[in-house]
C-alpha positions, 0 to 999 in steps of 0.5 A, a space after each residue: 500500500 502506497 504511503 499517503 503524501 505528506 501535505 506541507 503546511 504554510 508558515 507566518 509569512 506565507 499566511 500573511 501574504 495570503 491576507 495581503 495578497 487576497 486584499 490587494 488585488 482588484 480593489 486598490 488598482 481600480 478603486 480610485 476610478 470607481 470612487 472618483 464620481 463621489 468626490 473627496 467625500 469617498 475618503 471618509 468612506 475609506 476611513 470608515 471601512 478601514 476602521 471596520 476592517 481592523 475591528 473584523 481582523 481583531 475578531 477573526 484573530 480571536 476566533 482562530 484561537 477559539 475554534 482552532 485547527 478547523 478549516 473553513 474560516 467564517 463557516 467553521 466559526 458560525 457552525 461552532 456557535 449556531 449549528 448546522 443551518 447557520 453554518 450552511 448559510 454562511 458557507 453558501 453566502 461566503 462561497 458565492 461571494 468568493 466566485 463572484 469576487 473572482 469575476 471582478 478580479 479577473 476583469 481587473 486583471 484584464 484592465 491592468 493588462 490593457 496598459 500593455 495591450 490596448 486591444 483588451 480595452 477595445 475587443 471584448 472577445 479577446 478580453 474575455 479569453 484572457 480573463 478565462 485563461 487566468 482563471 483556469 491557469 491558476 485553478 491548475 496551479 492550485 490543484 498542486 496544493 496549498 503549498 504551491 499556491 502559497 509560494 505564488 502568493 508570497 512572490 506576487 505580494 512582494 512584487 505588487 507592493 513595490 510599485 505601490 510604495 513608489 506611487 505613495 512616496 513620490 505622488 505627494 510631490 504632485 499632489 493638488 488639494 483642489 482635486 478634492 473639491 467640491 467634496 461631494 459631487 455624487 448628487 446623493 446626500 452626504 450620509 448615503 455617499 459615505 455609506 455606499 463608498 464605505 461598502 465599496 471600499 470594504 470590498 477592497 478589505 475582503 480577505 481579512 479572514 483568508 488566513 483562517 480558511 485553510 487553518 488545517 494547512 497552517 503551522 502552529 495555527 493558534 499563534 500564526 493565524 492571529 499574527 498573520 491576520 493583524 499584520 496583513 490587515 494593518 499593512 493593507 490599510 496603510 497602502 489603501 488609504 495613502 495610495 487612494 488619497 495620493 492618486 485622487 490628489 494627482 488626477 482630477 475627478 472627471 478624468 479619474 472616473 474614466 480611467 481603467 488604470 488610475 495608478 498607472 496614470 499617476 505614475 506616468 505623471 511622476 516619471 513618464 512612460 516607463 513609470 506607467 509600465 512599472 505600475 501597470 506591471 504591478 497591477 497585473 501581478 496584484 490582480 493575478 496574485 489575488 485571483 490565485 489566493 481566492 481560488 485557494 479559499 474558494 476550494 477550501 471553504 467548500 471542502 470544509 463544509 462538504 466534510 461536515 456533510 453540508 455540501 455535496 461530497 464532490 467538494 471534499 474529494 482531494 487529489 494526491 496534493 490534498 487539493 479539492 480539485 473538483 470543488 475548485 473546478 466548479 467554482 471557477 466555472 461559475 466565476 467564468 459564467 459571471 464574467 461572461 455575463 457582465 462583459 457588456 458595459 465598461 470595465 469600471 461599471 462592471 467592477 462596481 456592480 460585482 463589487 457590491 454583490 460579492 461584498 454583500 454575500 461576504 458581509 453575511 458571514 461577517 455578521 454571523 462571525 462577529 456574533 459567534 465570537 461573543 457567543 462562544 466567549 460567553 458560553 465558554 466563560 472565557 472572559 467573565 472579567 472582560 465581558 464589556 470589551 468582548 461585547 464592545 468589540 463584537 458589537 461594533 464589528 457587527 454594527 459595521 457589517 450591518 451598516 455596510 449592507 445598507 450601503 450596498 444599495 437595493 439591487 445588490 441586496 436584492 440579488 444577494 438575498 436571492 442567491 443566499 436563499 437559493 441555497 436552502 433547498 440544497 441544505 434540505 437535500 444535504 440534511 436528508 442524505 445525512 439522515 439516511 446515511 446515519 
């Protein structure tokens, strides 16, 4: 009988790169253009989402200790606190958020490549083929296991951060404060503008929980995951806030809102064509790395749910590298469909809608996770002397997630709710099969 293949686990820096790499992708490179139509008020949205992201990062750090050595991230936390049905809904919503988000990342990848190949911005068929190639090429890479995906993530994270720091440091010399006035050009109330921009920018923070999802493949997870989550979130927050403010300060809103490559445009102002190419390459690498990391998460959360008999068995089938290949293939197929259905309007418009839809589907798991944190701590009587701080942290993170759902707007909430509820028949089927098996 052949010996089973030993699955090598990932450490602190690879886990941190998974957090950073999954967040810094489509968001930072397209977000300035998506926010430009709101004006300077969008910076307040950034501050709200950054504060909320740090709260959520803290919650996930603590949950990774409370529910140790259990893969699945938000699904595992919710199931531990609320049982199978809540766990299933969270897994279903989270899984949907990942493959819809991957479609947005694939679009951002194509947009970044258009700096070097303008035909991608002119010919939808070629753009779609390139996007599909990225999706399926990285699915093949992820089929070689978490270790292989982790190495790719670490390399792309280092490469993507370099040009971003160059823009941040050099851009302040070309900064024009007048680009932030009028402060609100959206035509909406200040409250509504802040709410929707906070939700849009929260999309760029999705991935906070990335290190918790493949928990079973992480070395010393009780120490590694909390550190990776907080370090990754703090680094990403600094890059996002400074990077977006600099770009918006360099490029007038009417021009920025039409740009498919805002960071490359900013670098061209600083250094000319070679600088544009440098940042353009960084954007390509960033989107590519983020797509790689999310395809990993996509397979892991479905596998964790299937191992508890709440998703079909096909999602837990692993190859010799410990990778849930069939589950990743199903997710990537759905990503491909979403991308094809939305390749009709401009890249920025596609990005906006998919951003809001995938963010909404992910906020539901965040809501349950924050509540699970408070419940698990109080049930285990782990913090009787610290009840106020536990409830405060969980409560603020919960309220932020709830507020962000409001900011998603009616269309995203409507379609997101339909997608979430569509999972209930699958839950009934899985529970029936489980009962028959028992």
